[in-house]
C-alpha angles and dihedrals in degrees: 000000000000119000113275109258123240095209141026139168092232132014116199111202106206102025094160097073126078091254096053093044091049091050090051092049095050094044088055090046088055092052102266120140139168090063121162121196124197132183134186091232137008127339109254090037123258095182108040131082090269088065093064105019119139086229097209122138134205114183108204120095133159095251134057098237098053092043091049093048091051094048091047091047097052090047089049093052091046093052088054089053093248107109131085106203093200098145133240137241126210115195136204113206124225106276094020097105092157090061091047090054090048090055090052091049089052088057089056090051091045091056092045095051101034110261125132102233119143140172117259133187125252089254091054090047090052091050091054094041110027094183089070122102101233095201091059095067136059096199146329145214121236121211108188091188096056116107150123134290103234135247090348138318083236087065092051091050090054093047092051092049091048091052092050092050094047089052090055092238100103136047117194128203119187125198089028110123119192108249100180141001111225119220135189125180093345096312133104109242104169154344126248117215134165088257091058141284119293118200116216143171094221134025122193117197110213095154096131112194089018096046094107091057091054091048089050089064088075096038096263133118130206120224094235135106135196112237132187116254114188113228114187131183132206130188170336093287111170105169092116096042112144094016097098088222123148088204128011106187135037120277117265124212121190097181093166084069091039088242145112134192138199140162120246097221130225114014087232093063129085100290097352134154096049145092115239117208118185130190139186117216109242106180103039113014111204108225127178127195110234091241087066098050112115120248124244110286094026095081126065095236103009144302094281095039108074127185118275128205112207092220088065090069102025096113097053088039090057090050088051089054090056089057097039110020091187088084090064092049096053127072121255112248097213097172092056097043122092149146106270117205118230131160131264122185138210096251104017095261128102126245107256138154135041123338116266090228110026123052118224092025113114134187133210104170135146097030121146126219092256090062104030100103092043094049089044089057091048092052091048092048091045093052091045103041105019089239143056128229089236115057107257104194091117095060101032110121089215090067090086129091119222094258089055089062096054113116098239092048089050090049094049098045096043090050088056096046090045089059090057103043089117108357143076104022107252115240117230088240096038111152124213118240095201129060090034131143092037093131125023129177116246088252095047092119090054089054091050089053088054090054096252117198099221132207125168134239125172089349093304120124106228125186110223091191142345131244087214089070098052090105084074090068089075092049093051100028093129092054101042111066124208110243105226096180108086094217092052091050099042113114089000125110116208092210089072090071090052091049089055092053092048091050090053090049096046127343143302141180124226128201107238097169089126092077111123110227130201126179117208116193141151135088094302101037096112090047091054095048092044089056095046100043129071091209123069111267103168130076130075091260090070095056108110094024136108112228121198108210148145142236114227126197124232090276091056094251123140112268100166146352128206145130123266119208104208111211131176094257105021148009121243115207113209110198144161118281093242099040097042101078093055093048091049093055091042092054091051091051094048093047090051094046091050094045094238124166102231140131114222115191131172109230099173096126095041093068141041133198136212124186120212115191143158138087089289096045094109095047093048094045090051089062092066106031124095093230110034095177091061087071096061114116093245091055098039113043122201113274092018124129117218133172114244134171125233123177090348091304127122111241132181106220116203112194101218138110135216090176101055098250138106112274152084145266107235115208121191144151111289093242091055095053099091094052092050092047092051091047092053093045090052088069090064098252115147126238110246122204121243091247089085092051098041101040128354102045092031090062092044087055095045092238119164128232123214115242090018110051095006121057144122097281094071133045130235094258092052088054087048092232099114116119116242092245124043110226119248096234118089118254137174110281095014097127092054090041090057090046090054092045090056092060119107087234137344122261090242140006132208105247136188115237129192124201107236094192126021103172113120129214090273093053095255120138109235129211107195122217103167139072112289127190116236114225142185107249091215098052100024088224129129113256115253123189128219090269091057095253117146123226120241136144113274096184131017135175141146111258109212094193092052092034096223143095106261127198139177119219137161109243129192110259093250090062096047101108125121108246094026110148117228139159136236131188124226117183088351093302123115123239130180120244132180131211103247097173141010114217119340103358118152114207091198115062094348092193092054090229096142099064089049095047 
């Protein structure tokens, strides 16, 4: 073995798994060299998940990033000659209508994001997989791109490492665990091992099951958890003897039973001559903290392969035998069966990107085989360019708040996600039952008394509607439809639509405590915000104003949107609960990189916010403020911030509206919130759930949502949020922004669509709440713009004031005409839509006269 180096450009901790090997490969592909990879055991790994993985891949997910990473990965494996694109079937059993609907929804997502999945009949499923009992299923989904990494992802990992070494770009050291990460001045500078200490500019943690232990070396934790996954084998099964195949038939997933099945091909191949049946525990997931994983030599098969008792899975196995009787005919291979450890996460996404605390330290943890090459490419691009071509907010480690990285929270949330790896299908609005009550508004108990229907965002309990307002359903019965379809109505409360209508007729208050707040102060605070923001922040004229603006990346794409409160001595950034943590970390990094003297402090829990809106907002607010005349339009311009007093409490009133009505955001110290809430309620105004603010009226007003309608795949002009004049001061992304602005037209525009008919084939009115592909009615094909971007709905909600389902979607320029007829699919059924607006085009109060009244 070569001498252990004293220095490297990059150290990869966990090179032996498919993730670490993929990261190394893609870094080399992007021009990096002097890379050293270490692993606590063999390279390729003989102890990690890669060493025992089932290695099959399905490509369709319900979000663009995961679908892209799976499609990239299977193409990557195939180009290396290590992928059998044999296809995969997913079945819905007779009586499992929920699973059948989920398969149809996956077809919608497949169309939206570019896969080739389609529904097939039981007879077609039987033809593709003859071992299946046709009368047991009502339908199936066919994924022609599903398949198996052959002979093993472990083999691919070894091949990638060998190639890197032969190129002279990579040096690999097996049996070399990381003992310590060395830090200096907030940066990682090296890794200590028993072979010696290696200094490095960058360290990438790809340690899989042990990733949390490596993060712990710098005082961080990762919101991931290893969980048992039963893998059982039955045989001998000799049907493919002599073929040389690693797999002979398509994959079979029976997710309603939390299970899958595949053959292992020719008995002469790696693990051939068997049937593999895998399962995910639903009722009591068996998680293990990485500190409790056995070491090599302590376990019968290996650290990540734990003993399995057949009786633990006998009930689902018996159900599997009903579907595929071959399992009952073959012998159980007890010695080869085990509980394989894989990772689940608190929110379904991996932990990737730079450390929240230590610069130069990167994570790529909780990534499955089907995504490893794709995620490896994203990490390499991210480290090289500072961005990825697919928006990565859903995997960025900096997306988490501190409380989400506490051990008990990680345990609770991972336990819940582990229960739902395969079953039941997770609703797009699915709430967590654990890790709740972390953050509550100062008037939370008042909301409980009103019968609040609570959901959670960023730890905050938010009422989407109130039982106390259900009398309004009679008043607005003709405008608030009953949602007959269970999926459309699940985690939705009809009263919220009635609350919106009452607010627009009179007045209402909305709990906005979920706002993420960051204070930026210090000598260079204006310079930092001027560089980061597309809108002008500096200048005395902006003091006392709220400025809606955006952060762009270096390619001029939209990275963030928020409001900046410009004060004499600081800027306060008011952000969404989910987007705020990422933007906080990002601002700190930019300030450090530019050498700016600023103090950046999260102040989320120091303040609370209440919105008061409606045509009578001013008159009601006047009843409780110390100086009523100060609220008159001539004294309080739109978008201004003024100090007011309510119930003896100091309040910053911001005259703005996200619900299209006259009114204010009222910002105050957290401890003053209850007194202000009670004072406002004493005027007789109703409490309105956040559903109106977040969804229904937002769509009626054509307002965009960060990480849904706004992201780094589209620019500010395509979102129709660019200011008419570009500010003189330089800002990140300005050069590209000017380039985009100089175009005759943009490749795409964010458009407002309305559903012109929402009755399904059973005569039921549908109210969509998921991603839908947008298609040309003549060709039946999804729209694709000149940049190769596919059209799908990014937001959708029913607007009770307009009386229609409303959606936002980016459309290719040639389809951007008001009145243009298009189609969408919802649960694999086609519905007509019409372009109601190109760019920012409110359907409610198009002239925006109400907020300015």
